[in-house]
C-alpha positions in Angstrom: -189.3 -38.5 -156.5 -189.6 -42.1 -158.1 -186.1 -43.1 -159.4 -186.3 -43.7 -163.3 -182.8 -44.9 -164.9 -182.3 -46.0 -168.4 -179.7 -48.1 -170.5 -179.4 -46.4 -174.0 -177.3 -48.5 -176.2 -176.2 -47.7 -179.5 -176.8 -51.1 -181.7 -173.3 -50.4 -183.6 -171.7 -53.8 -181.9 -171.8 -56.5 -179.5 -172.7 -56.0 -176.0 -169.2 -55.9 -174.3 -168.5 -56.0 -170.4 -168.3 -52.0 -169.9 -171.9 -51.5 -171.2 -173.3 -54.6 -169.5 -171.9 -53.2 -166.3 -173.6 -49.9 -167.1 -176.7 -51.6 -167.3 -176.3 -53.9 -164.2 -175.5 -50.9 -161.8 -178.6 -48.8 -163.5 -180.7 -52.1 -163.0 -179.6 -52.8 -159.4 -180.0 -48.9 -158.6 -183.7 -48.8 -159.6 -184.4 -51.8 -158.1 -183.2 -51.0 -154.6 -184.8 -47.7 -155.1 -188.4 -49.3 -155.9 -188.0 -47.3 -159.4 -187.8 -48.0 -163.1 -185.3 -49.4 -165.4 -185.9 -48.3 -169.1 -184.5 -49.4 -172.1 -183.9 -47.0 -175.0 -182.3 -47.8 -178.3 -179.9 -44.8 -179.5 -179.9 -46.2 -183.4 -179.2 -42.7 -184.9 -175.9 -44.0 -186.3 -177.4 -45.5 -189.3 -173.9 -46.2 -191.0 -172.6 -48.4 -188.3 -176.0 -49.6 -187.2 -176.8 -53.4 -187.5 -179.7 -55.9 -186.8 -177.2 -58.1 -185.2 -176.0 -55.7 -182.5 -179.8 -55.2 -181.5 -180.6 -59.1 -181.5 -177.3 -59.5 -179.5 -178.5 -57.0 -177.2 -181.7 -58.6 -176.4 -180.0 -62.1 -176.1 -177.5 -61.1 -173.5 -180.0 -59.6 -171.2 -182.5 -62.5 -171.7 -179.4 -64.8 -170.7 -178.4 -62.9 -167.9 -182.0 -62.5 -166.9 -182.2 -58.9 -166.3 -185.6 -57.5 -167.5 -186.3 -53.5 -168.0 -189.8 -52.2 -167.1 -190.0 -50.1 -170.1 -188.8 -50.8 -173.9 -189.0 -51.2 -177.6 -190.3 -54.9 -176.8 -192.5 -53.8 -173.6 -193.8 -50.4 -174.4 -194.6 -48.0 -171.6 -195.9 -44.2 -171.2 -192.9 -42.5 -172.6 -192.3 -44.1 -176.0 -191.8 -44.9 -178.4 -188.2 -46.2 -177.1 -186.4 -46.2 -180.4 -184.9 -42.7 -181.5 -185.3 -43.3 -184.9 -188.8 -43.0 -183.9 -188.6 -40.0 -182.6 -187.3 -37.6 -185.3 -190.1 -35.2 -185.3 -189.4 -34.2 -181.6 -185.8 -33.6 -182.5 -186.5 -31.4 -185.4 -189.3 -29.5 -183.4 -186.7 -28.6 -180.4 -183.8 -27.8 -182.8 -186.1 -25.5 -184.7 -187.0 -24.0 -181.1 -183.5 -23.3 -180.1 -183.0 -21.7 -183.6 -186.0 -19.4 -183.0 -184.5 -18.5 -179.6 -181.1 -17.4 -180.8 -179.4 -20.7 -179.2 -178.5 -22.5 -182.2 -178.1 -21.7 -185.9 -177.8 -23.3 -189.2 -174.4 -23.8 -190.6 -173.4 -24.6 -194.6 -170.1 -25.0 -194.3 -169.3 -27.9 -196.5 -167.4 -31.1 -195.5 -164.6 -30.1 -197.5 -164.4 -26.5 -195.8 -164.3 -28.6 -192.6 -161.7 -30.8 -193.6 -159.4 -28.0 -194.9 -160.1 -26.3 -191.5 -158.7 -29.4 -189.5 -155.7 -29.7 -191.7 -155.0 -25.9 -191.1 -155.3 -25.9 -187.6 -153.1 -29.2 -187.3 -150.6 -27.6 -189.2 -150.2 -24.5 -187.3 -150.7 -26.3 -184.0 -153.7 -24.1 -183.2 -154.4 -24.1 -179.4 -158.2 -23.8 -180.4 -159.0 -27.1 -182.5 -162.4 -27.6 -184.1 -165.2 -25.6 -185.7 -164.5 -22.0 -186.3 -168.1 -20.7 -186.0 -168.1 -19.4 -189.7 -171.9 -19.4 -189.6 -172.6 -18.3 -186.2 -173.5 -15.0 -187.1 -174.7 -15.1 -190.8 -176.8 -12.4 -192.0 -180.4 -13.1 -193.3 -179.1 -12.5 -197.2 -176.2 -14.9 -196.5 -178.4 -17.7 -195.2 -180.6 -17.2 -198.4 -177.7 -17.4 -200.5 -176.6 -20.5 -199.2 -180.0 -21.9 -199.3 -180.5 -20.9 -203.0 -177.2 -23.0 -203.5 -179.2 -26.0 -202.5 -176.9 -26.5 -199.5 -178.4 -28.7 -196.9 -177.3 -27.1 -193.5 -176.5 -28.7 -189.9 -178.0 -26.9 -187.1 -175.6 -26.1 -184.6 -175.6 -25.0 -180.8 -174.4 -21.8 -179.6 -171.9 -22.2 -177.0 -171.3 -19.3 -174.4 -168.0 -17.6 -175.4 -167.4 -16.9 -171.9 -167.9 -17.9 -168.5 -167.9 -21.7 -167.1 -170.4 -24.3 -166.8 -170.6 -26.5 -163.4 -172.7 -29.6 -162.6 -172.6 -31.8 -159.8 -171.8 -35.9 -160.0 -173.0 -37.9 -157.0 -169.2 -39.9 -157.5 -166.8 -37.1 -158.3 -168.2 -34.0 -156.7 -168.7 -30.6 -158.6 -167.2 -30.7 -162.2 -166.0 -27.5 -163.5 -165.1 -26.3 -167.4 -164.5 -23.3 -168.9 -167.0 -22.9 -171.9 -164.1 -21.7 -174.3 -162.9 -25.2 -173.4 -166.0 -27.1 -174.7 -166.2 -28.2 -178.2 -167.2 -25.1 -180.4 -170.7 -25.2 -181.5 -171.3 -28.9 -182.1 -173.9 -30.1 -184.4 -177.2 -31.0 -183.0 -179.0 -32.1 -186.2 -177.2 -33.3 -189.1 -178.0 -32.5 -192.8 -180.1 -35.8 -193.4 -182.5 -34.9 -190.5 -180.8 -37.5 -188.2 -180.0 -35.7 -184.7 -176.6 -36.2 -183.0 -176.1 -38.1 -179.8 -176.3 -35.0 -177.6 -179.6 -33.5 -178.6 -181.5 -36.8 -178.6 -180.0 -37.6 -175.4 -181.1 -34.6 -173.7 -184.3 -34.5 -175.2 -185.3 -38.1 -174.8 -184.2 -38.4 -170.9 -186.3 -35.2 -170.2 -189.3 -36.7 -171.7 -188.9 -39.9 -170.5 -188.3 -38.3 -166.9 -185.4 -39.8 -166.3 -183.9 -38.9 -162.9 -180.2 -40.3 -162.6 -178.0 -40.6 -165.6 -175.6 -43.4 -164.5 -173.0 -44.0 -167.4 -169.0 -44.5 -167.9 -166.4 -41.6 -166.9 -165.6 -41.4 -170.7 -168.8 -39.3 -171.0 -167.6 -37.0 -168.5 -166.3 -34.6 -171.1 -169.7 -34.2 -172.8 -171.3 -33.3 -169.2 -170.8 -29.4 -169.4 -172.4 -29.5 -173.1 -175.5 -31.5 -171.6 -175.8 -29.2 -168.7 -175.7 -25.9 -171.3 -178.4 -28.0 -173.4 -180.5 -28.3 -170.4 -180.2 -24.8 -169.6 -181.1 -23.8 -173.0 -184.3 -25.5 -172.8 -185.0 -24.6 -168.9 -185.1 -27.8 -168.2 -184.1 -29.4 -164.7 -180.9 -31.7 -165.5 -181.0 -35.2 -163.8 -178.5 -36.3 -161.0 -175.4 -37.3 -162.8 -173.1 -40.2 -161.7 -170.2 -41.1 -164.0 -169.2 -44.5 -163.3 -165.2 -45.8 -162.8 -163.8 -47.1 -165.9 -163.4 -51.0 -166.3 -159.7 -51.4 -167.0 -157.2 -54.3 -167.7 -154.6 -55.7 -165.4 -152.2 -53.4 -167.1 -154.0 -50.0 -165.9 -155.5 -49.7 -169.8 -159.0 -49.2 -170.4 -160.3 -52.8 -171.2 -160.3 -53.8 -174.7 -159.5 -57.0 -177.0 -155.9 -56.9 -176.4 -156.5 -58.1 -172.8 -159.0 -60.8 -174.2 -162.5 -61.5 -174.9 -164.8 -58.3 -174.1 -168.1 -59.1 -175.8 -170.5 -61.2 -173.6 -171.3 -63.3 -176.6 -167.7 -64.8 -176.1 -168.3 -65.5 -172.4 -171.5 -67.2 -173.0 -169.8 -69.4 -175.5 -167.0 -70.3 -173.4 -169.3 -71.5 -170.6 -169.7 -68.8 -168.2 -172.9 -68.6 -165.9 -174.9 -65.7 -165.8 -175.0 -65.7 -162.1 -170.9 -65.6 -161.9 -171.0 -62.9 -164.6 -173.4 -60.6 -162.7 -171.8 -61.3 -159.2 -168.0 -60.5 -160.5 -169.0 -57.8 -162.8 -171.1 -55.6 -159.9 -167.9 -55.9 -158.0 -165.7 -53.6 -160.5 -166.0 -50.4 -159.0 -168.8 -51.2 -156.4 -168.3 -52.8 -153.0 -170.8 -53.9 -150.3 -168.1 -53.9 -147.4 -164.6 -55.1 -147.4 -165.0 -58.8 -147.1 -168.2 -60.1 -148.7 -167.9 -61.4 -152.3 -170.7 -63.4 -153.2 -173.9 -61.7 -154.2 -176.9 -63.2 -155.8 -178.9 -61.1 -158.3 -181.6 -60.6 -155.4 -179.2 -59.4 -153.0 -177.7 -56.7 -155.2 -181.5 -55.8 -156.2 -181.9 -54.8 -152.7 -178.3 -53.7 -151.5 -176.9 -51.8 -154.4 -176.4 -48.0 -153.2 -174.4 -45.2 -155.2 -172.8 -44.5 -152.2 -170.5 -47.6 -152.3 -169.1 -47.0 -155.5 -165.6 -46.3 -155.9 -163.8 -43.4 -157.7 -160.7 -45.4 -159.1 -161.3 -47.4 -162.1 -162.1 -51.1 -161.3 -159.7 -54.1 -162.8 -161.2 -56.9 -165.1 -159.4 -59.9 -163.8 -159.9 -63.1 -166.1 -158.6 -65.4 -163.7 -160.8 -63.9 -161.0 -163.9 -64.3 -162.7 -162.6 -67.8 -164.0 -162.6 -68.6 -160.0 -166.2 -67.1 -159.6 -167.4 -69.3 -162.2 -165.8 -72.5 -160.6 -167.3 -71.4 -157.3 -171.0 -71.1 -159.3 -170.4 -74.2 -161.0 -170.0 -76.1 -157.9 -173.5 -74.9 -156.3 -175.6 -76.3 -159.2 -177.4 -79.3 -158.7 -176.0 -82.4 -160.4 -179.2 -82.4 -162.7 -178.6 -78.5 -163.4 -174.9 -79.0 -164.4 -175.8 -81.9 -166.6 -178.1 -79.8 -168.6 -175.9 -77.1 -168.8 -172.9 -79.2 -170.1 -174.9 -81.2 -172.8 -174.9 -78.5 -175.1 -171.1 -78.4 -175.3 -170.9 -82.4 -175.4 -173.4 -82.5 -178.3 -172.2 -79.9 -180.2 -168.7 -81.4 -180.3 -170.0 -84.5 -181.6 -169.5 -86.4 -178.3 -173.2 -87.3 -177.5 -176.3 -87.4 -179.6 -179.1 -85.1 -179.9 -180.5 -86.1 -177.4 -178.4 -88.2 -175.6 -179.0 -92.1 -176.0 -180.1 -94.0 -172.9 -176.1 -95.4 -172.3 -175.0 -91.7 -172.8 -177.1 -90.5 -170.4 -176.1 -92.9 -167.8 -172.6 -91.8 -168.3 -173.4 -88.3 -167.8 -174.9 -89.2 -164.4 -171.9 -90.8 -163.3 -169.8 -88.3 -164.7 -171.2 -85.2 -163.0 -170.3 -86.0 -159.7 -166.3 -86.2 -160.5 -165.9 -83.5 -163.0 -167.9 -81.1 -161.0 -164.9 -80.1 -158.6 -162.9 -79.6 -161.5 -164.7 -77.5 -164.0 -163.9 -73.7 -163.9 -166.0 -73.2 -167.6 -168.8 -75.4 -168.8 -166.8 -75.7 -172.2 -163.9 -77.3 -170.0 -166.3 -80.7 -170.1 -165.3 -81.3 -173.6 -161.6 -81.5 -173.4 -161.8 -82.8 -170.2 -163.6 -85.9 -171.3 -162.4 -86.3 -174.7 -160.8 -89.4 -173.6 -164.2 -91.0 -173.1 -165.6 -90.6 -176.7 -162.9 -90.8 -178.8 -159.1 -92.3 -179.5 -156.4 -90.4 -177.5 -153.5 -91.3 -179.7 -151.5 -88.3 -180.8 -150.2 -87.1 -177.6 -146.4 -86.6 -177.1 -144.5 -89.4 -175.4 -142.9 -86.8 -173.4 -146.4 -86.2 -171.8 -145.9 -89.9 -170.0 -142.6 -89.3 -168.5 -142.0 -87.9 -165.0 -139.5 -85.4 -164.1 -136.3 -87.4 -162.9 -137.4 -90.3 -165.0 -136.8 -91.6 -168.4 -138.8 -93.6 -170.9 -137.4 -96.9 -169.9 -138.2 -96.1 -166.1 -141.7 -94.7 -167.2 -142.8 -98.0 -169.2 -141.6 -100.1 -166.0 -143.9 -97.9 -164.1 -146.9 -98.8 -166.6 -146.1 -102.3 -166.5 -146.1 -102.5 -162.6 -150.0 -100.4 -162.7 -151.2 -102.8 -165.0 -152.0 -105.4 -162.5 -154.0 -103.1 -160.0 -155.9 -101.8 -162.6 -156.8 -105.0 -163.9 -158.3 -106.1 -160.4 -159.9 -102.7 -159.8 -163.6 -104.0 -160.2 -165.6 -103.9 -156.8 -162.7 -101.9 -155.0 -163.6 -98.4 -153.6 -161.0 -95.4 -154.1 -159.9 -95.9 -150.5 -158.6 -99.6 -151.2 -157.0 -98.5 -154.3 -155.2 -95.5 -152.8 -153.7 -98.2 -150.5 -152.6 -100.5 -152.9 -151.0 -98.1 -155.0 -149.2 -96.5 -151.9 -147.9 -100.1 -151.0 -146.5 -100.7 -154.5 -144.7 -97.2 -154.0 -143.1 -98.3 -151.2 -141.9 -101.9 -152.3 -141.1 -100.4 -156.0 -139.3 -97.0 -154.5 -141.1 -94.9 -156.6 -142.8 -91.8 -155.4 -146.8 -92.5 -155.5 -147.2 -89.3 -158.0 -144.7 -91.1 -160.3 -146.6 -94.0 -160.2 -150.2 -92.6 -161.2 -149.1 -89.7 -163.3 -148.1 -91.8 -166.4 -151.1 -94.1 -165.8 -153.3 -91.0 -165.8 -151.8 -89.6 -169.3 -152.1 -93.4 -170.9 -155.8 -93.7 -170.0 -156.7 -90.0 -170.7 -154.4 -88.4 -173.0 -153.6 -85.8 -170.5 -152.0 -85.0 -167.4 -155.0 -83.0 -166.2 -158.4 -85.0 -166.1 -160.9 -86.3 -163.7 -159.7 -88.6 -161.0 -157.9 -91.5 -162.4 -159.9 -94.5 -160.9 -163.4 -92.9 -161.9 -162.1 -92.2 -165.2 -161.0 -95.9 -165.6 -164.6 -97.0 -164.5 -166.4 -94.7 -166.8 -164.3 -95.8 -169.5 -163.9 -99.7 -168.7 -160.7 -101.6 -167.3 -160.5 -103.5 -170.6 -160.1 -100.4 -172.7 -158.0 -98.7 -170.4 -155.4 -101.8 -170.2 -155.1 -101.5 -173.9 -154.2 -97.9 -173.6 -151.8 -98.3 -171.3 -150.2 -101.2 -173.5 -150.4 -98.5 -176.1 -148.6 -96.2 -174.3 -145.8 -98.5 -173.1 -145.2 -99.5 -177.1 -144.8 -95.7 -177.5 -142.1 -95.2 -174.8 -140.1 -98.4 -175.9 -139.9 -96.7 -179.6 -138.6 -93.5 -177.9 -135.8 -95.3 -175.6 
């Protein structure tokens, strides 16, 4: 059997971490098995559909470097791959179920259904949902509703007794009483649009999907889908409901935990390599020790047997760490190309960079590479090179256990060494400052910290001596004087 899996998003919102992980697991499983990865657009929710969401889908996976074998933009032997272009197929199969007595037309108005819902809630009825009012209408009753011009929906007849069982690769046998399944769900809406359940089953069958890998939030739909497969007398695919993606608080990952859409992560300066590596480890592990995987590794190594039953935790700090590690792996030229858009969009460099800016970037890359966690960090980290740094609070200059007067004295002590930096390497300068520390009685850290803030405007910056070389000693000395003057005003 040739493996065929699909990612079938609804373009009603931006691509988020959970959906991207589902797509990656499907993609890697297909590649590891020599199978096919299919993209299908489930666009039947026309009220929430948006072209922006569809474009975000394409942009996201283009950025990740993930390609499908069949899809709306690639074609294939099982198209069309957009559900709104397959309506005739859904209608035909809905009619087939009606003719075979496995589905029926329902004429209940929205008002009746709302009234029913309110009554059930008021009475705290154990059986919530549709009351099967139209399940056994006579032909005369149906004719009367038709004469009133009521456009019916099509509902599926859930068996009233027994139970439905299906096997899940990860969870084992899943059993559910038919009486606990949503009573007679709608398959075809009154406007002719299919619901998710009908379109999903028909498309997966006709596209010869062999494995359904989806989030565990879809597990309650499993028994209904199995009943539909049985109604059509089709062989169901193999199911694998993936572990949930949770926040560190144990709740389902959502915006309250931070960014969840991949667009936000891209804008913040995450690398696709880091995103793919980290997300693939949420609910899957190759062994107990290995953490780093290139995309090509996962295309070979991914197997369902190494999925975890327990939910996976999305740790933003861990992802940042991964991203920093992947930034260090970049060549200087590659990193330079990736940070230029951030410096350009902030207005710090021209588009394209001038010759002088290009030289500065070449000198800058080696000294920031070990400190970047996100590509966007380059803007605040190097702002001191491109604009005036006035405006930071005087308290930033003052080390612990010192006051404004003592810090001003430190700045004056450091000035001669800064002025004489030219032609000296970092080791020589460090020795000079160590000697100054011993002679003055100030700790080395207390000597350097105020100078760093005076020169860069921040306690976190590239290495001090390298920063001064990029900025120029003349400008650095002027900033040290400005800092000393600010401290004197605060004594």
